[in-house]
C-alpha positions in Angstrom: -68.9 0.7 19.9 -68.7 4.5 19.2 -65.3 6.0 20.1 -63.6 2.6 20.0 -60.4 2.2 17.5 -61.1 0.2 14.2 -60.0 -3.2 14.0 -56.2 -3.4 12.4 -56.5 -4.6 8.9 -55.2 -7.8 8.1 -53.0 -6.8 5.1 -51.0 -4.2 7.3 -50.4 -6.7 9.8 -49.2 -9.2 7.3 -47.0 -6.2 5.7 -45.8 -5.4 8.9 -44.7 -8.8 9.8 -42.9 -9.2 6.2 -40.9 -6.1 7.0 -40.0 -7.2 10.5 -38.9 -10.5 8.9 -36.7 -8.8 6.5 -35.1 -6.6 9.3 -34.2 -9.7 11.3 -33.0 -11.2 8.3 -30.9 -8.4 7.2 -29.5 -7.5 10.4 -28.7 -11.1 11.2 -26.4 -12.2 8.0 -25.0 -8.4 8.5 -23.9 -9.3 12.1 -25.4 -6.5 13.6 -25.7 -6.0 17.3 -28.4 -7.8 18.9 -30.2 -4.8 20.8 -30.8 -3.4 17.0 -33.1 -6.2 16.2 -36.9 -5.3 16.1 -37.7 -7.3 19.6 -40.4 -4.9 20.6 -42.8 -6.4 17.2 -41.4 -9.9 18.2 -42.8 -9.4 22.4 -45.8 -7.9 21.3 -46.8 -10.6 18.9 -45.7 -13.4 21.2 -47.9 -11.7 23.9 -50.9 -11.4 22.0 -50.9 -15.0 19.9 -49.1 -17.1 22.9 -47.5 -19.1 19.8 -44.2 -19.4 18.1 -44.8 -19.4 14.7 -43.0 -15.9 14.2 -40.0 -17.5 16.0 -40.2 -20.4 13.5 -40.4 -17.8 10.7 -37.6 -15.9 11.9 -35.5 -19.0 12.4 -36.2 -20.2 8.6 -35.3 -16.7 7.2 -31.9 -16.6 9.7 -30.2 -19.8 10.6 -32.1 -22.1 8.9 -31.8 -20.1 5.7 -29.5 -21.7 2.7 -27.2 -18.4 3.0 -26.6 -19.5 6.5 -25.5 -22.9 5.4 -22.8 -21.3 2.8 -22.1 -18.0 4.3 -22.9 -18.3 7.9 -21.8 -15.9 10.4 -19.5 -16.4 13.2 -20.5 -19.4 15.7 -20.2 -17.0 18.6 -22.9 -14.6 17.2 -25.3 -17.4 15.9 -25.2 -19.2 19.5 -26.2 -15.5 21.0 -28.7 -14.9 18.5 -30.4 -18.1 19.3 -30.2 -18.0 23.0 -31.7 -14.5 22.9 -34.8 -16.3 20.6 -35.0 -18.9 23.4 -35.2 -16.4 26.0 -38.0 -14.3 24.2 -39.8 -17.6 23.9 -39.7 -18.6 27.5 -40.4 -15.4 28.7 -43.6 -15.3 26.7 -44.7 -18.8 27.9 -44.6 -20.4 24.6 -44.3 -23.6 24.2 -40.8 -24.5 23.2 -40.0 -25.0 19.7 -37.9 -28.0 18.9 -36.3 -26.7 15.8 -35.1 -23.8 17.8 -33.2 -26.0 20.4 -31.9 -28.3 17.3 -30.3 -25.3 16.0 -28.6 -24.0 18.8 -27.3 -27.6 19.9 -25.9 -27.7 16.0 -24.1 -24.2 17.0 -22.9 -25.6 20.0 -21.2 -28.5 18.2 -19.5 -26.2 15.9 -15.7 -24.8 16.2 -15.5 -21.3 16.2 -12.9 -19.7 13.8 -11.2 -16.2 13.1 -12.7 -15.6 10.1 -16.6 -15.4 9.6 -19.1 -14.4 6.7 -21.2 -11.0 6.6 -23.7 -10.8 4.0 -25.7 -7.5 3.1 -28.9 -8.0 0.9 -29.2 -6.0 -2.4 -32.4 -4.5 -2.9 -33.4 -6.2 -6.1 -32.7 -9.6 -4.7 -29.5 -11.7 -3.8 -26.9 -10.8 -1.4 -23.2 -9.8 -1.4 -21.6 -12.3 0.9 -17.9 -11.3 2.3 -15.4 -13.9 4.3 -14.2 -11.3 6.8 -12.0 -11.4 10.0 -13.7 -11.8 13.5 -11.5 -9.1 15.0 -11.5 -5.4 13.8 -7.7 -5.6 13.6 -6.1 -8.5 12.1 -2.3 -9.4 10.5 -1.4 -5.9 11.3 -4.2 -4.2 9.2 -7.8 -3.2 9.5 -8.9 -4.0 5.8 -10.1 -7.5 6.5 -13.6 -6.2 7.9 -16.1 -4.0 6.0 -16.2 -0.4 7.5 -19.4 2.0 7.4 -18.0 4.3 4.9 -17.9 1.2 2.2 -21.4 0.7 3.2 -22.2 4.3 2.6 -20.5 4.8 -0.8 -22.1 1.5 -2.0 -25.5 2.8 -1.0 -24.7 6.4 -2.6 -23.7 3.9 -5.7 -27.2 2.3 -6.0 -28.9 5.9 -5.9 -26.4 6.8 -8.8 -26.1 4.0 -11.0 -25.7 6.3 -13.9 -22.2 7.2 -12.6 -20.7 3.8 -13.0 -23.1 2.1 -16.0 -20.8 1.3 -18.5 -17.8 2.9 -17.3 -14.5 1.5 -15.9 -14.1 2.1 -12.8 -10.7 2.0 -10.1 -11.6 1.4 -6.5 -8.5 2.2 -4.2 -8.1 0.6 -1.2 -10.9 -1.7 -1.5 -10.5 -3.9 1.7 -12.5 -7.2 1.4 -14.7 -5.5 -1.7 -18.0 -4.7 -0.3 -18.3 -1.5 -2.3 -17.3 -2.9 -5.5 -18.9 -6.1 -5.3 -22.4 -4.0 -4.7 -21.6 -2.1 -7.8 -20.5 -4.6 -9.9 -23.8 -6.7 -8.9 -26.3 -3.8 -9.1 -24.7 -0.6 -11.3 -23.3 -2.3 -14.6 -19.7 -0.9 -15.1 -18.0 -2.2 -17.6 -14.9 -3.1 -16.1 -14.0 -2.5 -12.2 -10.5 -2.8 -10.8 -10.4 -3.6 -7.1 -7.1 -2.7 -5.4 -5.2 -2.8 -2.3 -1.9 -3.3 -1.1 -1.7 -5.7 2.1 -1.2 -9.5 1.0 -3.7 -10.8 3.7 -6.2 -8.2 2.2 -5.5 -8.9 -1.4 -5.9 -12.6 -0.7 -9.2 -12.3 1.1 -10.4 -9.9 -1.4 -9.6 -12.3 -4.7 -11.8 -14.7 -2.8 -14.6 -12.8 -2.1 -14.6 -11.5 -5.7 -15.0 -14.9 -7.0 -17.3 -15.8 -4.3 -19.6 -13.4 -5.5 -19.4 -14.6 -9.1 -17.1 -11.7 -10.3 -14.5 -12.9 -13.1 -12.1 -11.4 -15.2 -12.1 -9.2 -17.5 -15.4 -7.6 -15.8 -13.7 -7.7 -12.6 -9.9 -7.6 -11.9 -8.0 -7.2 -8.6 -4.6 -5.6 -8.6 -1.8 -4.7 -6.0 -1.5 -1.0 -5.7 0.8 0.4 -2.8 0.1 4.2 -2.6 3.6 4.7 -1.4 5.4 3.3 -4.6 2.9 3.3 -7.5 3.1 6.1 -10.2 0.3 8.1 -11.8 1.4 6.4 -15.3 0.5 3.0 -13.6 -2.9 4.2 -12.7 -3.5 5.8 -16.3 -3.2 2.1 -17.7 -6.3 1.0 -15.9 -8.1 3.7 -18.1 -10.4 4.5 -15.4 -13.7 6.6 -16.0 -14.5 6.8 -12.5 -11.9 6.2 -9.3 -13.4 5.9 -5.6 -12.1 5.2 -2.3 -13.7 4.5 0.9 -12.6 4.8 4.5 -9.1 5.6 3.4 -8.4 8.6 5.7 -7.8 7.1 8.9 -4.1 7.2 9.6 -2.1 10.7 9.1 0.9 9.0 8.1 -1.1 7.7 5.1 -2.7 10.8 4.0 0.3 12.0 2.5 0.9 9.3 0.2 -2.9 9.1 -0.6 -2.9 12.7 -1.4 -0.2 12.6 -3.7 -1.5 9.6 -5.7 -4.9 11.6 -6.3 -3.1 14.7 -7.2 -1.3 12.4 -10.2 -4.3 10.9 -10.9 -6.1 14.2 -11.4 -3.1 15.1 -13.7 -3.6 12.3 -15.7 -6.7 11.6 -17.7 -8.7 13.6 -14.8 -11.5 10.9 -14.0 -14.4 11.4 -11.9 -13.1 11.0 -8.4 -14.8 10.1 -5.2 -13.6 9.8 -1.7 -15.8 8.8 1.0 -15.0 9.3 4.6 -16.2 8.3 8.1 -15.3 11.4 10.0 -14.4 9.4 13.5 -11.5 12.4 13.8 -12.2 16.1 12.9 -8.3 16.7 13.2 -7.5 13.8 10.7 -10.1 14.4 8.3 -9.4 18.3 8.5 -5.8 17.6 7.9 -6.8 15.4 4.8 -8.6 18.5 3.2 -5.8 21.0 4.2 -3.2 18.5 2.1 -5.6 18.3 -1.0 -5.7 22.4 -0.9 -1.8 22.2 -0.9 -1.7 20.1 -3.6 -3.9 22.1 -5.8 -7.1 19.8 -5.4 -10.4 21.3 -4.6 -13.7 19.3 -3.4 -17.2 19.4 -3.4 -19.3 17.6 -0.9 -21.8 15.3 -2.3 -25.0 16.6 -0.3 -28.7 15.1 -0.4 -29.9 12.0 1.1 -28.9 8.5 0.5 -31.3 5.2 0.7 -30.7 3.3 3.6 -30.2 -0.2 1.9 -27.7 -1.8 4.3 -28.3 -2.7 7.8 -25.1 -1.0 10.0 -24.3 1.4 12.7 -24.7 5.0 11.6 -23.7 6.9 14.7 -20.9 8.7 13.1 -21.0 11.1 10.2 -20.1 10.0 7.0 -19.3 12.2 3.7 -18.6 11.9 0.2 -16.5 14.4 -1.7 -16.0 14.8 -5.3 -12.3 16.1 -6.1 -11.1 18.1 -8.9 -8.1 20.0 -10.1 -8.3 23.8 -9.3 -7.1 24.6 -12.7 -9.4 22.3 -14.5 
């Protein structure tokens, strides 16, 4: 009929469905807030088809996926996710999907723990799977969870692989290891040294490094306490690149960090990158002021970064390159 819209190509529908399934999968394994999932597409699909086949596909890519067996999100999260799928299915008047209720029964019977897995899908296939604390603050530290700047720096690294390929990389304050594992898996450094100082963080970090198939000598985990470590000790690593993510969060820690960065730059002068989520302008501004007081200049690494991982992007994130003013 003249003036009517042309039929939507089947190929386009298939592509959109594939993209939606991947969004569900990536969001599920990263344990994103449920409201961030592409529910609108699911609702429209259920309304048009009155079939649970898409829910079945979603289930296969999430709770029934092999990754969910080896590195599952928390019990509480899976329970809420499955309950939401059931609610959507019932609201659409679809026939009940037995495997959906079976999956929920299995999760209800499981025991919840203080730890869970989060997995971040890599663009080339595979995933970075990390055992993290369920609580943001645990064992007196914030280092047992993955923070936004670590994910952003990993995305930047995937866009700038040449910065790390064939080079020795030292990461300060590695936390549970997201950035380093992503770089090791995708950017080909000759050696990567993860570091932190909190005993519980180091234990979790070592486990995550092994869990993702990284071993000595290509990948090492070392204890580096910024308040006591010397520039000579850092120089022993022989790093071509030194990076840090989400380390500018506590004014009491910044002084020790700036002192260490100053010693690093006075040594072999590696390429030095610091990535920060700017939650508090006063704290971040104080960090930059202390850098200038120590004779360290910075350059903001501008430009868009590919959105690879699924995480909240509310607070601004900035990467700066550091260098000594006398160099």
